[in-house]
DOTI-844012 format. One record per residue (C-alpha): residue in one letter; x, y, z; residue number from 1; chain. Coordinates in nm, 3 decimals. Layout:
BEGIN
<pt><resn>a</resn><x>X</x><y>Y</y><z>Z</z><resi>NUM</resi><chain>A</chain></pt>
...
//
This chain:
BEGIN
<pt><resn>m</resn><x>0.007</x><y>0.018</y><z>-0.003</z><resi>1</resi><chain>A</chain></pt>
<pt><resn>a</resn><x>0.127</x><y>0.341</y><z>-0.081</z><resi>2</resi><chain>A</chain></pt>
<pt><resn>t</resn><x>0.212</x><y>0.587</y><z>0.182</z><resi>3</resi><chain>A</chain></pt>
<pt><resn>y</resn><x>0.164</x><y>0.953</y><z>0.200</z><resi>4</resi><chain>A</chain></pt>
<pt><resn>t</resn><x>0.300</x><y>1.274</y><z>0.362</z><resi>5</resi><chain>A</chain></pt>
<pt><resn>v</resn><x>0.068</x><y>1.594</y><z>0.398</z><resi>6</resi><chain>A</chain></pt>
<pt><resn>n</resn><x>0.137</x><y>1.849</y><z>0.104</z><resi>7</resi><chain>A</chain></pt>
<pt><resn>p</resn><x>0.160</x><y>2.188</y><z>0.294</z><resi>8</resi><chain>A</chain></pt>
<pt><resn>d</resn><x>0.154</x><y>2.387</y><z>-0.021</z><resi>9</resi><chain>A</chain></pt>
<pt><resn>a</resn><x>-0.195</x><y>2.226</y><z>-0.076</z><resi>10</resi><chain>A</chain></pt>
<pt><resn>v</resn><x>-0.323</x><y>2.281</y><z>0.282</z><resi>11</resi><chain>A</chain></pt>
<pt><resn>e</resn><x>-0.195</x><y>2.659</y><z>0.239</z><resi>12</resi><chain>A</chain></pt>
<pt><resn>h</resn><x>-0.394</x><y>2.670</y><z>-0.118</z><resi>13</resi><chain>A</chain></pt>
<pt><resn>a</resn><x>-0.724</x><y>2.528</y><z>0.053</z><resi>14</resi><chain>A</chain></pt>
<pt><resn>r</resn><x>-0.709</x><y>2.773</y><z>0.329</z><resi>15</resi><chain>A</chain></pt>
<pt><resn>t</resn><x>-0.655</x><y>3.052</y><z>0.113</z><resi>16</resi><chain>A</chain></pt>
<pt><resn>l</resn><x>-0.931</x><y>2.957</y><z>-0.117</z><resi>17</resi><chain>A</chain></pt>
<pt><resn>i</resn><x>-1.163</x><y>2.893</y><z>0.196</z><resi>18</resi><chain>A</chain></pt>
<pt><resn>t</resn><x>-1.069</x><y>3.239</y><z>0.323</z><resi>19</resi><chain>A</chain></pt>
<pt><resn>a</resn><x>-1.163</x><y>3.392</y><z>-0.005</z><resi>20</resi><chain>A</chain></pt>
<pt><resn>r</resn><x>-1.513</x><y>3.191</y><z>0.008</z><resi>21</resi><chain>A</chain></pt>
<pt><resn>q</resn><x>-1.392</x><y>2.986</y><z>-0.321</z><resi>22</resi><chain>A</chain></pt>
<pt><resn>y</resn><x>-1.581</x><y>2.697</y><z>-0.238</z><resi>23</resi><chain>A</chain></pt>
<pt><resn>a</resn><x>-1.891</x><y>2.467</y><z>-0.308</z><resi>24</resi><chain>A</chain></pt>
<pt><resn>l</resn><x>-2.092</x><y>2.359</y><z>-0.001</z><resi>25</resi><chain>A</chain></pt>
<pt><resn>d</resn><x>-2.334</x><y>2.127</y><z>-0.221</z><resi>26</resi><chain>A</chain></pt>
<pt><resn>s</resn><x>-2.182</x><y>1.891</y><z>-0.474</z><resi>27</resi><chain>A</chain></pt>
<pt><resn>d</resn><x>-2.177</x><y>1.550</y><z>-0.576</z><resi>28</resi><chain>A</chain></pt>
<pt><resn>w</resn><x>-1.814</x><y>1.461</y><z>-0.543</z><resi>29</resi><chain>A</chain></pt>
<pt><resn>g</resn><x>-1.858</x><y>1.141</y><z>-0.774</z><resi>30</resi><chain>A</chain></pt>
<pt><resn>e</resn><x>-1.984</x><y>1.398</y><z>-1.025</z><resi>31</resi><chain>A</chain></pt>
<pt><resn>i</resn><x>-1.754</x><y>1.693</y><z>-1.004</z><resi>32</resi><chain>A</chain></pt>
<pt><resn>q</resn><x>-1.411</x><y>1.533</y><z>-0.887</z><resi>33</resi><chain>A</chain></pt>
<pt><resn>p</resn><x>-1.183</x><y>1.615</y><z>-1.187</z><resi>34</resi><chain>A</chain></pt>
<pt><resn>g</resn><x>-1.097</x><y>1.304</y><z>-1.409</z><resi>35</resi><chain>A</chain></pt>
<pt><resn>a</resn><x>-0.785</x><y>1.237</y><z>-1.603</z><resi>36</resi><chain>A</chain></pt>
<pt><resn>g</resn><x>-0.913</x><y>1.460</y><z>-1.897</z><resi>37</resi><chain>A</chain></pt>
<pt><resn>a</resn><x>-0.984</x><y>1.769</y><z>-1.683</z><resi>38</resi><chain>A</chain></pt>
<pt><resn>e</resn><x>-0.628</x><y>1.706</y><z>-1.498</z><resi>39</resi><chain>A</chain></pt>
<pt><resn>n</resn><x>-0.460</x><y>1.687</y><z>-1.830</z><resi>40</resi><chain>A</chain></pt>
<pt><resn>a</resn><x>-0.630</x><y>2.003</y><z>-1.960</z><resi>41</resi><chain>A</chain></pt>
<pt><resn>y</resn><x>-0.511</x><y>2.176</y><z>-1.640</z><resi>42</resi><chain>A</chain></pt>
<pt><resn>l</resn><x>-0.169</x><y>2.064</y><z>-1.661</z><resi>43</resi><chain>A</chain></pt>
<pt><resn>d</resn><x>-0.183</x><y>2.201</y><z>-2.045</z><resi>44</resi><chain>A</chain></pt>
<pt><resn>s</resn><x>-0.221</x><y>2.564</y><z>-1.884</z><resi>45</resi><chain>A</chain></pt>
<pt><resn>h</resn><x>-0.062</x><y>2.563</y><z>-1.548</z><resi>46</resi><chain>A</chain></pt>
<pt><resn>p</resn><x>0.246</x><y>2.451</y><z>-1.394</z><resi>47</resi><chain>A</chain></pt>
<pt><resn>w</resn><x>0.308</x><y>2.124</y><z>-1.187</z><resi>48</resi><chain>A</chain></pt>
<pt><resn>q</resn><x>0.322</x><y>2.350</y><z>-0.877</z><resi>49</resi><chain>A</chain></pt>
<pt><resn>d</resn><x>-0.050</x><y>2.453</y><z>-0.923</z><resi>50</resi><chain>A</chain></pt>
<pt><resn>y</resn><x>-0.147</x><y>2.109</y><z>-0.997</z><resi>51</resi><chain>A</chain></pt>
<pt><resn>a</resn><x>0.019</x><y>1.996</y><z>-0.670</z><resi>52</resi><chain>A</chain></pt>
<pt><resn>a</resn><x>-0.166</x><y>2.253</y><z>-0.465</z><resi>53</resi><chain>A</chain></pt>
<pt><resn>w</resn><x>-0.484</x><y>2.075</y><z>-0.534</z><resi>54</resi><chain>A</chain></pt>
<pt><resn>h</resn><x>-0.379</x><y>1.732</y><z>-0.371</z><resi>55</resi><chain>A</chain></pt>
<pt><resn>l</resn><x>-0.353</x><y>1.704</y><z>0.007</z><resi>56</resi><chain>A</chain></pt>
<pt><resn>g</resn><x>-0.120</x><y>1.398</y><z>-0.020</z><resi>57</resi><chain>A</chain></pt>
<pt><resn>l</resn><x>0.229</x><y>1.322</y><z>-0.160</z><resi>58</resi><chain>A</chain></pt>
<pt><resn>t</resn><x>0.274</x><y>0.983</y><z>-0.243</z><resi>59</resi><chain>A</chain></pt>
<pt><resn>e</resn><x>0.603</x><y>0.883</y><z>-0.092</z><resi>60</resi><chain>A</chain></pt>
<pt><resn>g</resn><x>0.883</x><y>0.750</y><z>-0.356</z><resi>61</resi><chain>A</chain></pt>
<pt><resn>a</resn><x>0.696</x><y>0.869</y><z>-0.652</z><resi>62</resi><chain>A</chain></pt>
<pt><resn>n</resn><x>0.870</x><y>1.134</y><z>-0.878</z><resi>63</resi><chain>A</chain></pt>
<pt><resn>d</resn><x>0.773</x><y>1.496</y><z>-0.847</z><resi>64</resi><chain>A</chain></pt>
<pt><resn>e</resn><x>0.592</x><y>1.627</y><z>-1.162</z><resi>65</resi><chain>A</chain></pt>
<pt><resn>t</resn><x>0.387</x><y>1.300</y><z>-1.222</z><resi>66</resi><chain>A</chain></pt>
<pt><resn>k</resn><x>0.053</x><y>1.239</y><z>-1.146</z><resi>67</resi><chain>A</chain></pt>
<pt><resn>a</resn><x>0.131</x><y>0.927</y><z>-0.922</z><resi>68</resi><chain>A</chain></pt>
<pt><resn>r</resn><x>0.294</x><y>1.196</y><z>-0.673</z><resi>69</resi><chain>A</chain></pt>
<pt><resn>y</resn><x>-0.021</x><y>1.367</y><z>-0.588</z><resi>70</resi><chain>A</chain></pt>
<pt><resn>a</resn><x>-0.317</x><y>1.223</y><z>-0.415</z><resi>71</resi><chain>A</chain></pt>
<pt><resn>f</resn><x>-0.630</x><y>1.321</y><z>-0.218</z><resi>72</resi><chain>A</chain></pt>
<pt><resn>v</resn><x>-0.762</x><y>1.592</y><z>-0.460</z><resi>73</resi><chain>A</chain></pt>
<pt><resn>y</resn><x>-1.000</x><y>1.816</y><z>-0.274</z><resi>74</resi><chain>A</chain></pt>
<pt><resn>g</resn><x>-1.153</x><y>2.049</y><z>-0.542</z><resi>75</resi><chain>A</chain></pt>
<pt><resn>d</resn><x>-1.247</x><y>2.073</y><z>-0.891</z><resi>76</resi><chain>A</chain></pt>
<pt><resn>l</resn><x>-0.917</x><y>2.274</y><z>-0.982</z><resi>77</resi><chain>A</chain></pt>
<pt><resn>r</resn><x>-1.116</x><y>2.582</y><z>-0.948</z><resi>78</resi><chain>A</chain></pt>
<pt><resn>r</resn><x>-1.255</x><y>2.577</y><z>-0.586</z><resi>79</resi><chain>A</chain></pt>
<pt><resn>v</resn><x>-1.274</x><y>2.363</y><z>-0.288</z><resi>80</resi><chain>A</chain></pt>
<pt><resn>h</resn><x>-1.542</x><y>2.132</y><z>-0.270</z><resi>81</resi><chain>A</chain></pt>
<pt><resn>r</resn><x>-1.701</x><y>2.042</y><z>0.087</z><resi>82</resi><chain>A</chain></pt>
<pt><resn>s</resn><x>-1.791</x><y>1.715</y><z>-0.056</z><resi>83</resi><chain>A</chain></pt>
<pt><resn>g</resn><x>-1.415</x><y>1.668</y><z>-0.171</z><resi>84</resi><chain>A</chain></pt>
<pt><resn>l</resn><x>-1.275</x><y>1.744</y><z>0.177</z><resi>85</resi><chain>A</chain></pt>
<pt><resn>i</resn><x>-1.536</x><y>1.484</y><z>0.302</z><resi>86</resi><chain>A</chain></pt>
<pt><resn>a</resn><x>-1.403</x><y>1.225</y><z>0.069</z><resi>87</resi><chain>A</chain></pt>
<pt><resn>c</resn><x>-1.046</x><y>1.281</y><z>0.170</z><resi>88</resi><chain>A</chain></pt>
<pt><resn>v</resn><x>-1.120</x><y>1.242</y><z>0.544</z><resi>89</resi><chain>A</chain></pt>
<pt><resn>y</resn><x>-1.304</x><y>0.921</y><z>0.460</z><resi>90</resi><chain>A</chain></pt>
<pt><resn>r</resn><x>-1.055</x><y>0.767</y><z>0.230</z><resi>91</resi><chain>A</chain></pt>
<pt><resn>a</resn><x>-0.764</x><y>0.864</y><z>0.438</z><resi>92</resi><chain>A</chain></pt>
<pt><resn>a</resn><x>-0.925</x><y>0.728</y><z>0.730</z><resi>93</resi><chain>A</chain></pt>
<pt><resn>e</resn><x>-1.033</x><y>0.418</y><z>0.552</z><resi>94</resi><chain>A</chain></pt>
<pt><resn>w</resn><x>-0.665</x><y>0.344</y><z>0.462</z><resi>95</resi><chain>A</chain></pt>
<pt><resn>r</resn><x>-0.513</x><y>0.474</y><z>0.791</z><resi>96</resi><chain>A</chain></pt>
<pt><resn>h</resn><x>-0.341</x><y>0.763</y><z>0.638</z><resi>97</resi><chain>A</chain></pt>
<pt><resn>k</resn><x>-0.374</x><y>0.977</y><z>0.951</z><resi>98</resi><chain>A</chain></pt>
<pt><resn>a</resn><x>-0.175</x><y>1.266</y><z>0.881</z><resi>99</resi><chain>A</chain></pt>
<pt><resn>v</resn><x>-0.380</x><y>1.342</y><z>0.551</z><resi>100</resi><chain>A</chain></pt>
<pt><resn>e</resn><x>-0.701</x><y>1.262</y><z>0.743</z><resi>101</resi><chain>A</chain></pt>
<pt><resn>l</resn><x>-0.617</x><y>1.494</y><z>1.016</z><resi>102</resi><chain>A</chain></pt>
<pt><resn>a</resn><x>-0.513</x><y>1.785</y><z>0.748</z><resi>103</resi><chain>A</chain></pt>
<pt><resn>a</resn><x>-0.850</x><y>1.732</y><z>0.539</z><resi>104</resi><chain>A</chain></pt>
<pt><resn>h</resn><x>-1.054</x><y>1.705</y><z>0.882</z><resi>105</resi><chain>A</chain></pt>
<pt><resn>d</resn><x>-0.921</x><y>2.044</y><z>0.985</z><resi>106</resi><chain>A</chain></pt>
<pt><resn>l</resn><x>-0.976</x><y>2.233</y><z>0.638</z><resi>107</resi><chain>A</chain></pt>
<pt><resn>l</resn><x>-1.342</x><y>2.075</y><z>0.666</z><resi>108</resi><chain>A</chain></pt>
<pt><resn>q</resn><x>-1.383</x><y>2.235</y><z>1.008</z><resi>109</resi><chain>A</chain></pt>
<pt><resn>r</resn><x>-1.237</x><y>2.561</y><z>0.859</z><resi>110</resi><chain>A</chain></pt>
<pt><resn>l</resn><x>-1.471</x><y>2.566</y><z>0.581</z><resi>111</resi><chain>A</chain></pt>
<pt><resn>d</resn><x>-1.778</x><y>2.474</y><z>0.779</z><resi>112</resi><chain>A</chain></pt>
<pt><resn>a</resn><x>-1.693</x><y>2.755</y><z>1.029</z><resi>113</resi><chain>A</chain></pt>
<pt><resn>r</resn><x>-1.630</x><y>3.018</y><z>0.739</z><resi>114</resi><chain>A</chain></pt>
<pt><resn>a</resn><x>-1.945</x><y>2.910</y><z>0.580</z><resi>115</resi><chain>A</chain></pt>
<pt><resn>g</resn><x>-2.156</x><y>2.946</y><z>0.916</z><resi>116</resi><chain>A</chain></pt>
<pt><resn>i</resn><x>-2.235</x><y>2.563</y><z>0.916</z><resi>117</resi><chain>A</chain></pt>
<pt><resn>a</resn><x>-2.281</x><y>2.501</y><z>1.284</z><resi>118</resi><chain>A</chain></pt>
//
């Protein structure tokens, strides 16, 4: 099983987006999660550093500037999705990637507080 570290640049990027209210509260993550085509299109016009900022996990041992390096996407490459953060929490908890789980959980709490969700 792959192991992951938390991507601090992604955490900061998500915090910045949340502060700027660049988020979606109600979305179907299965429908909105970016697929390979959307990721490729994004990479055609953005550097790898920008792509990486959308992924809370860094795959240990994978080469930088490869899709295999980045895991736990939390947004649609434009804004944070609450459902994306929930998916990150769930998936990280399911596979016991505790640091990523806690980072995603913290971001979810931050988003909920910003959005006034009690």
